[in-house]
C-alpha positions in Angstrom: 4.1 -17.1 19.8 3.8 -15.2 16.4 3.9 -11.6 16.7 1.3 -9.4 16.1 1.0 -6.7 13.2 0.9 -3.6 15.8 4.1 -4.4 16.9 6.2 -4.0 13.4 3.9 -1.8 11.4 4.5 1.5 10.7 2.6 4.2 12.3 1.8 8.0 11.8 0.8 7.3 8.0 0.5 10.1 6.0 -2.5 10.2 3.4 -3.6 12.0 0.7 -7.0 13.1 -0.8 -8.8 11.9 -4.0 -9.5 15.2 -4.8 -5.9 16.3 -4.6 -3.8 16.6 -7.9 -1.0 13.6 -8.9 1.4 16.4 -8.9 0.4 17.2 -5.2 0.8 13.5 -4.4 4.0 12.8 -6.2 5.6 16.1 -4.3 4.0 14.1 -1.1 5.7 11.0 -1.9 8.9 12.7 -2.3 8.7 14.6 0.8 8.0 11.5 2.9 10.6 9.4 0.6 7.8 6.6 0.1 6.7 4.7 -2.8 2.7 4.8 -2.0 0.4 6.6 0.1 -3.5 5.8 1.2 -6.2 7.8 -0.2 -8.6 9.0 2.2 -11.9 10.6 1.7 -12.0 11.9 5.6 -12.1 9.0 8.0 -12.7 6.3 5.1 -10.0 4.6 3.2 -10.8 4.8 -0.7 -7.9 3.7 -2.4 -4.0 3.5 -2.5 -1.9 5.4 -4.9 1.9 4.3 -6.0 4.3 5.6 -7.9 3.9 3.3 -10.4 0.2 4.2 -10.8 0.8 8.0 -11.3 3.5 6.7 -14.3 1.1 3.9 -15.7 -2.4 5.6 -15.3 -1.6 9.0 -15.7 1.7 10.0 -17.0 2.1 6.9 -20.0 -1.4 7.9 -21.2 -0.7 11.7 -21.5 -2.7 13.1 -18.7 -1.2 16.2 -16.8 0.0 15.4 -13.6 -1.2 19.3 -12.6 -4.6 18.6 -13.6 -5.1 14.9 -12.9 -6.8 14.1 -9.7 -5.5 11.2 -7.1 -9.0 9.9 -7.9 -8.2 8.9 -11.4 -5.1 7.0 -11.2 -5.5 5.4 -7.3 -6.3 1.6 -6.9 -9.1 1.0 -5.5 -10.2 -2.3 -3.8 -7.2 -1.9 -1.4 -5.8 -4.7 0.9 -6.0 -4.2 4.7 -5.3 -6.3 7.7 -6.1 -6.0 11.5 -3.5 -4.9 13.7 -4.1 -8.1 16.0 -3.3 -10.1 13.3 -1.0 -12.4 13.2 2.4 -11.3 11.2 2.7 -15.1 9.6 -0.9 -15.1 8.3 -0.7 -11.7 6.9 2.7 -12.7 5.2 0.8 -15.6 3.4 -2.2 -13.2 2.5 0.4 -10.6 0.7 1.7 -13.9 -1.1 -1.8 -15.1 -2.3 -2.7 -11.3 -3.3 0.7 -10.6 -4.6 1.1 -7.2 -2.9 4.2 -5.9 -0.8 1.9 -3.6 1.5 -1.3 -3.4 3.4 -3.0 -0.9 5.1 -3.5 -1.9 8.9 -7.0 -0.9 10.0 -8.4 -1.6 14.2 -11.2 -3.6 14.3 -13.5 -0.6 14.2 -11.7 -0.3 10.4 -9.9 3.1 11.6 -6.7 3.6 9.7 -3.6 2.7 12.5 -1.0 2.5 10.3 1.0 0.3 7.1 2.5 -2.9 6.8 5.4 -3.7 4.0 7.0 -6.8 2.9 10.0 -5.2 4.6 8.7 -4.5 8.0 7.8 -8.5 8.5 11.4 -9.6 7.1 13.2 -9.3 10.8 9.8 -11.1 12.5 9.1 -13.7 9.9 11.6 -16.7 9.1 13.7 -15.4 5.9 12.6 -18.4 4.1 8.9 -17.5 4.4 9.4 -13.9 3.8 11.6 -15.1 0.8 8.5 -17.2 -0.8 6.2 -14.4 -0.1 8.5 -12.5 -2.4 8.5 -15.0 -5.0 4.7 -15.3 -5.3 4.4 -11.4 -5.2 6.9 -11.2 -7.6 4.9 -13.6 -10.1 4.9 -11.6 -13.5 1.2 -10.9 -14.7 0.2 -10.1 -18.1 1.0 -6.8 -19.8 -2.1 -4.3 -19.9 -2.6 -3.2 -23.6 
């Protein structure tokens, strides 16, 4: 029987506010040793910020990380799954959506964790994880 996401996800997820600066976010990421952090406005998840978002959407455009807000660089329209979803189904969605991590919510859509492709690597067959990584890694056209 397939495992549920709640059995493999990372719990106790740190979040950041959309009004915080990118400098604050980068420092938090450094301290936590993570490359992404959910963005929450109170209890509501409004996006995800990655280290790549900071570089590509702010630094590369000459924006000051000490003055630029998280909301100016974050990705909105984030992907999520439920904590009672099956691991294989979510792995297939990761491949389809070309993302390496999902926010995990309970059925009332409250943040309960985060799931990375690495969390699934020991729970789903290596072949399926490899296929998902291949699909996720498909190149996309450059943004000019």
